[in-house]
N, C-alpha and C positions, 0 to 999 in steps of 0.2 A: 504494500500500500504506500502511496505517496506520503512522505513524512509530514508535509503541511496539512494534509487531510487528517492524519493521526492526531496532530496537535489540536486542530479545530474540534475533532471528535472528543478529545479529552476535556476541552473547555465547555463544550455543550453538555456533556454528561455530568461535569462538575456542577454546572449551573442547575441542571435538573435535579441533581442529588441534593443540593442545598435547598432548593424549592420544596422537594419532597420531605426532607428532614424538618422543615419548618412546621410541618403539621403535627410533629410529635412534641408533646409537652414534657420537656426535660426537667422542668422545675419540680415535678413530683418525684423524680428519680435522683436528683442531685441535692446535696446539702445546701441549706439556705446561705446566701452570701458568697457562693462560689461561681460568680458570673463569668470571670475570665476562663476558669477551667472548663466550664460548660461550653463556652464558645469555641475553645480549642478542641474539645471533644467533638462538637458538631462539624467543625472543619475537617478534622481527621477522618470522621465517618464519611463525610461527603467525598473526600479524596479516595478513600477505599472503595466506595460504591462506584465512583467515576472510573477508577482503574478496572474494576471487575466488569462494568458495563462496556467499556471500550474494548477490553480484551475479547469479550463475548461477541461484540459486533464485528470486530476485525476477523475473528475466526469464522464467523458466519459468512462474511464476505469471501473469505478464502475458500470455503467449502463449496460455494456456489460456482 
């Protein structure tokens, strides 16, 4: 796959992951007053989801 398309796909899936994770209320799962740690957790989760989604889409493209 063309490298620029891969980067664009990473950014798109990262944005979609952040949007999707915004629906989860992390306030009930995390200790009160831990705002920075919660934001870091959400960003890391979004990065992991974006990586997995991009790898899946790239493999799907290669198998077709």
